[in-house]
C-alpha positions as CSV (number, residue, x, y, z in Angstrom):
1,M,78.4,-26.5,110.6
2,L,79.9,-27.6,107.6
3,L,83.7,-28.0,106.5
4,S,84.7,-30.0,103.4
5,E,86.1,-29.9,99.5
6,S,89.4,-31.0,100.3
7,I,90.6,-28.2,102.3
8,I,94.3,-28.3,103.3
9,L,94.7,-27.2,107.0
10,Q,98.3,-26.7,108.7
11,S,98.3,-25.8,112.6
12,K,98.7,-27.0,115.9
13,K,95.0,-27.7,116.6
14,C,93.0,-27.8,113.3
15,C,89.3,-27.9,114.1
16,V,87.8,-27.5,117.9
17,C,84.0,-28.0,117.8
18,I,82.4,-27.1,121.1
19,F,78.8,-27.4,121.7
20,C,78.1,-28.1,118.3
21,E,75.2,-29.7,116.6
22,E,74.7,-31.0,113.1
23,V,78.4,-31.2,112.1
24,D,79.4,-32.4,108.5
25,I,83.4,-32.6,108.2
26,H,83.9,-34.0,104.7
27,S,86.7,-34.6,102.3
28,V,89.1,-32.4,104.8
29,R,92.7,-33.0,104.4
30,I,94.8,-32.0,107.6
31,L,98.6,-32.3,107.7
32,N,100.2,-31.4,110.9
33,N,103.7,-31.6,112.4
34,R,104.4,-35.2,113.4
35,M,106.7,-33.9,116.0
36,M,104.7,-31.3,117.7
37,A,103.1,-32.2,121.2
38,N,99.4,-31.7,121.7
39,C,99.0,-31.4,117.8
40,D,95.4,-32.4,117.2
41,G,93.4,-32.9,114.1
42,I,89.5,-32.6,115.0
43,D,88.1,-32.2,118.6
44,P,84.4,-32.2,118.8
45,D,83.9,-31.3,122.6
46,H,80.3,-31.8,123.8
47,C,78.9,-31.9,120.3
48,K,75.8,-33.8,119.0
49,H,75.1,-35.5,115.4
50,V,78.4,-35.3,114.3
51,R,79.6,-37.0,110.9
52,I,83.2,-36.9,109.8
53,T,83.7,-38.8,106.7
54,N,86.3,-39.0,103.8
55,C,89.1,-37.3,105.5
56,H,92.7,-37.7,105.7
57,I,94.4,-36.7,108.7
58,E,98.3,-36.6,110.0
59,A,98.8,-35.7,113.4
60,A,101.3,-35.9,116.3
61,D,98.6,-36.0,119.0
62,D,95.2,-37.5,118.3
63,C,93.7,-37.4,114.6
64,I,90.2,-37.3,115.8
65,V,89.2,-37.2,119.5
66,L,85.9,-36.7,121.3
67,K,86.3,-34.8,124.4
68,T,83.8,-33.6,127.4
69,T,85.9,-31.2,128.8
70,E,85.6,-29.9,132.5
71,A,85.8,-26.1,131.6
72,N,82.5,-26.8,129.0
73,S,80.8,-29.3,131.1
74,Q,77.7,-27.3,131.1
75,Y,77.1,-28.3,127.6
76,G,76.3,-31.8,128.3
77,D,76.9,-35.2,126.6
78,C,78.9,-36.2,123.2
79,E,76.7,-38.3,121.2
80,D,75.4,-39.2,117.7
81,I,78.8,-39.4,116.0
82,L,79.9,-41.0,112.8
83,I,83.3,-41.3,111.4
84,S,83.9,-43.2,108.3
85,N,86.2,-43.6,105.5
86,C,89.1,-41.9,106.8
87,T,92.9,-42.4,106.5
88,L,94.6,-41.3,109.6
89,A,98.3,-41.4,110.8
90,S,99.3,-40.3,114.3
91,T,102.2,-40.2,116.6
92,S,99.4,-40.6,119.4
93,A,96.1,-42.3,118.7
94,A,94.6,-42.0,115.4
95,I,90.8,-42.1,117.1
96,K,90.3,-41.4,120.7
97,I,87.7,-40.6,123.2
98,G,88.9,-38.9,126.3
99,T,90.9,-38.2,128.4
100,E,89.0,-35.4,129.0
101,S,85.7,-37.1,129.8
102,V,83.4,-35.5,132.6
103,N,80.2,-35.9,130.7
104,D,78.9,-39.4,128.6
105,F,79.4,-40.6,125.5
106,R,77.1,-42.3,123.3
107,N,75.8,-43.6,120.2
108,I,79.2,-43.5,118.2
109,V,79.9,-45.3,114.9
110,V,83.3,-45.7,113.7
111,T,83.9,-47.5,110.6
112,G,85.8,-48.1,107.2
113,C,89.1,-46.4,107.8
114,S,92.5,-47.2,107.6
115,I,94.8,-46.4,110.3
116,Y,98.7,-46.5,109.6
117,D,102.3,-45.4,111.3
118,A,100.2,-45.1,114.6
119,N,101.3,-45.3,118.3
120,R,98.2,-46.2,119.0
121,G,94.9,-46.9,116.6
122,I,91.9,-46.9,118.7
123,S,92.2,-45.5,122.3
124,F,89.4,-44.8,124.6
125,Q,90.5,-43.4,127.8
126,L,88.1,-42.6,130.4
127,R,89.8,-41.0,133.3
128,D,86.8,-38.6,134.7
129,Q,83.5,-39.5,135.8
130,G,81.7,-39.5,132.3
131,N,80.7,-43.1,130.5
132,I,81.0,-44.9,127.0
133,E,77.6,-46.3,125.9
134,N,77.1,-47.9,122.7
135,V,80.0,-47.6,120.5
136,L,80.3,-49.8,116.9
137,I,83.8,-50.1,115.6
138,S,84.0,-52.1,112.3
139,N,85.8,-52.5,109.0
140,Y,89.3,-51.3,110.0
141,M,92.8,-51.9,108.9
142,I,95.4,-50.8,111.8
143,Q,99.1,-50.6,111.4
144,T,101.2,-49.5,114.5
145,R,104.8,-49.0,115.8
146,N,106.2,-47.9,118.9
147,S,107.5,-44.3,119.6
148,S,109.6,-42.7,122.1
149,E,108.4,-42.8,125.9
150,C,107.2,-39.0,125.9
151,W,104.2,-40.4,123.8
152,W,101.7,-42.0,125.5
153,G,101.2,-45.6,124.2
154,C,102.8,-48.7,123.6
155,A,101.9,-49.4,119.9
156,E,98.3,-51.0,120.5
157,P,95.9,-51.5,117.7
158,V,93.2,-51.0,120.4
159,N,93.3,-49.5,123.9
160,I,90.3,-49.2,126.0
161,T,90.5,-48.3,129.7
162,T,88.7,-46.8,132.7
163,I,91.3,-45.5,135.2
164,N,91.0,-42.9,137.7
165,R,92.5,-39.6,136.8
166,R,92.1,-38.7,140.7
167,D,91.6,-40.8,143.6
168,D,88.5,-38.7,144.8
169,I,86.7,-39.1,141.7
170,P,86.0,-42.6,140.1
171,S,86.1,-42.8,136.2
172,G,83.3,-43.8,134.5
173,K,81.8,-47.0,133.2
174,I,82.0,-48.6,129.6
175,R,78.9,-50.7,128.2
176,G,77.7,-51.7,124.8
177,L,80.9,-52.1,123.0
178,S,81.4,-54.0,119.7
179,L,84.7,-54.6,117.7
180,T,84.0,-56.1,114.4
181,N,86.2,-57.1,111.1
182,L,89.4,-55.6,112.3
183,R,93.2,-56.4,110.5
184,C,95.8,-55.3,112.9
185,I,99.5,-55.5,112.6
186,G,102.3,-53.9,114.7
187,E,103.9,-54.4,118.1
188,G,101.1,-53.6,120.8
189,S,98.4,-55.5,122.2
190,I,94.5,-55.0,122.0
191,Y,94.1,-54.3,125.3
192,I,90.6,-53.9,126.9
193,A,90.1,-53.3,130.8
194,G,87.6,-52.3,133.1
195,K,87.9,-51.9,136.8
196,D,87.4,-54.5,139.4
197,S,84.5,-52.2,140.9
198,S,83.1,-51.1,137.7
199,P,83.9,-53.9,134.8
200,I,82.9,-53.4,131.2
201,E,79.6,-54.5,130.1
202,D,78.4,-56.1,127.1
203,L,81.4,-56.3,125.0
204,T,81.6,-58.1,121.4
205,L,84.8,-59.3,119.6
206,D,84.2,-60.5,116.3
207,N,86.4,-61.4,113.2
208,I,89.6,-59.9,114.4
209,R,92.9,-60.7,113.1
210,L,96.3,-59.6,115.1
211,T,99.7,-59.8,113.7
212,L,102.2,-59.1,116.0
213,E,105.4,-57.8,114.4
214,K,108.6,-56.1,115.3
215,N,108.9,-52.8,113.1
216,S,110.5,-50.2,115.2
217,K,113.8,-49.4,116.9
218,Y,112.1,-49.0,120.3
219,P,111.9,-51.7,123.0
220,I,108.7,-53.4,123.7
221,K,107.6,-51.3,127.0
222,G,104.5,-53.5,128.3
223,Y,101.5,-51.3,129.3
224,D,101.1,-47.5,129.6
225,F,98.2,-46.3,131.6
226,R,98.9,-42.6,131.6
227,P,97.3,-40.3,132.8
228,C,96.3,-41.8,135.8
229,S,96.5,-41.7,139.8
230,G,98.3,-45.1,139.9
231,P,101.5,-46.5,138.5
232,S,101.8,-45.2,135.0
233,F,103.2,-48.5,133.7
234,Q,103.2,-52.2,133.8
235,E,106.3,-53.3,132.5
236,G,107.0,-56.8,131.1
237,K,105.4,-59.2,128.5
238,I,102.5,-58.6,126.9
239,H,99.3,-60.6,125.4
240,G,97.9,-60.7,122.0
241,I,94.5,-59.8,123.1
242,Y,93.8,-58.8,126.8
243,V,90.5,-58.6,128.1
244,K,90.3,-57.5,131.9
245,N,87.4,-56.9,134.1
246,A,84.5,-57.3,131.9
247,K,81.5,-59.4,131.9
248,D,78.8,-60.5,129.3
249,V,81.5,-60.8,126.5
250,T,80.7,-62.3,123.4
251,V,84.1,-63.7,121.3
252,R,83.7,-65.1,117.5
253,N,86.5,-66.1,115.1
254,I,89.7,-64.2,116.7
255,K,93.1,-65.0,115.7
256,V,96.8,-63.8,116.9
257,T,99.5,-64.4,115.1
258,V,103.1,-64.0,116.8
259,Q,106.2,-63.3,114.5
260,E,109.5,-65.0,115.4
261,E,111.1,-61.8,116.4
262,M,108.2,-60.7,119.0
263,Q,107.9,-64.0,120.7
264,E,110.2,-63.0,123.6
265,W,108.0,-60.4,124.4
266,V,104.5,-62.2,124.1
267,D,103.1,-64.0,127.0
268,R,99.9,-65.6,125.7
269,D,98.1,-65.1,122.3
270,I,94.8,-64.3,124.2
271,C,94.1,-63.8,127.4
272,F,90.7,-63.1,129.5
273,E,91.3,-61.9,132.9
274,N,88.3,-61.8,135.6
275,A,85.7,-62.0,132.3
276,V,82.7,-63.6,131.8
277,V,82.8,-64.7,128.4
278,N,79.3,-66.3,126.7
279,K,80.0,-69.6,125.7
């Protein structure tokens, strides 16, 4: 499958790929209504060997979202994905995995993109039994801002979580995740959280700069866990970089700057909770 040559697309869901292999989406421009719910850009579902490069996408929902939906679970995992050199703006998440995640995601490279005017930058939301393994995120500029509460998210440049959608189906595991060379500015945390019973394994944070500044009319809400089987929000102050329930964590050269107008909303610049950090 090939889609290229600066095509301009305008619709509710522009490009949905189901059980596709050898997908090449290059130099496509997608301009969706930024106020239309469920308005995605590119949705690879149970796909393999996908390249999304040099695209510009504006969407109210997720610009690029990898899925393994329950309706198509017979098609297996989503793997061997490259996303590079794109410009992305979203009222929800610019790049996302999930929430539909009944099969696994593995061997994913996300690099060299610019995210701006987003409610979330990079968001991995494991809510079903699928796992995420071997993901490299590098060389990113991310600018975020809060939107109204009807949109999921709290302006996080990075939000990576595994939370049960239903009490009877435990959400999957995350292992082998590297975030390198990120420059982030906005109103929300870099928030990475496993579960007590299933911590994130093999996490690297390297050369990351986060500046917290107030840039919207909306209040700082705390943390948004939707969709989930438990409480939807944890209201209150935030941490700049917050890693919770993780082991084998490698940290190098990270820094958080809190602008004066954000200081009342921020507890700690960097917080590791129930995390085993390599010395």
